N, C-alpha and C positions, 0 to 999 in steps of 0.2 A: 322429233318428239322425244322428250324425256321419259324413258321406260319407268322411272321411279315415282312420278307424279300421276295423279288421277286426270289424265287428258284423253283426248280424242280427236280423230281427224274426221271431217266432214266437207262433202263437195261444196256445199253452198251456204251453210250457217255462218255468220259472222264470227270472227275470232272472239273469244271471251264469252260466248254463248255458254250458259249452263244447260246440262242435259241430264235428266234422270232415265238411266238405262236399267232394264229389268231383263234377266235371263229367264225366259219362259219355261225352260226344263226345271229349274230348280228355285225359282221365285226370289233369287237374290238380286239386290239392286245396288247401284253406286251412282252417285253425282260426279260428272266429269265436265271439264271446260275444254271448248274446241280451241286448239292452238295449231292446227295444221290442215292441209287440203289432202283429200283421198277419201276412201280407198279409190283406187283405179281398175278394181276388178269387178267385171260385170255381176250384178246381183248382190254386191255389197254396199251398205250405206254407211257404216261406221267403222273405223279403226281404232280401237281402244289400246291404250299403253298396257304394258305388261302388268302394271300395279293395279289397273282399273279391271282387266281381265282376271286377274287373282281374286280381286273382291267379289266378282259374280260367278266364280267357279268355272272359268272357261280356258285356263291356260293349257290344260292337256290335251283339250280337243282343238283348240286353235280358232274354231268358228263356233257360232251359236245363233239360235234364233232368238232376237231380242226385240222388245218394243222399247220405244223411248219417247219422252215428253220434254219439250223445251221448258225450262223453268223461268218464270216471270219475265 
C-alpha cells in the first residue's frame, strides 16, 4: 500500500471499490479506494494509508472508531 495515496485495505471488498470513511470522534471524512487485503488484526475492518489517516485526524492515535459507506 502506498502511504501517500488515499487508499485502504479491506478483507472482502473488491479492489477499486471507493469507500467514504468518517472518523466518529471528530466528524472528518475521506474517500479512499480499496487496493489491498487486510487488516488481519481481530476487531479491525479497514487499514487506511497514512495519507488517508492524516485526512481524518487519526495519525497520532493509530486507530479510530469510524463508520464507512461504499460509494456507488
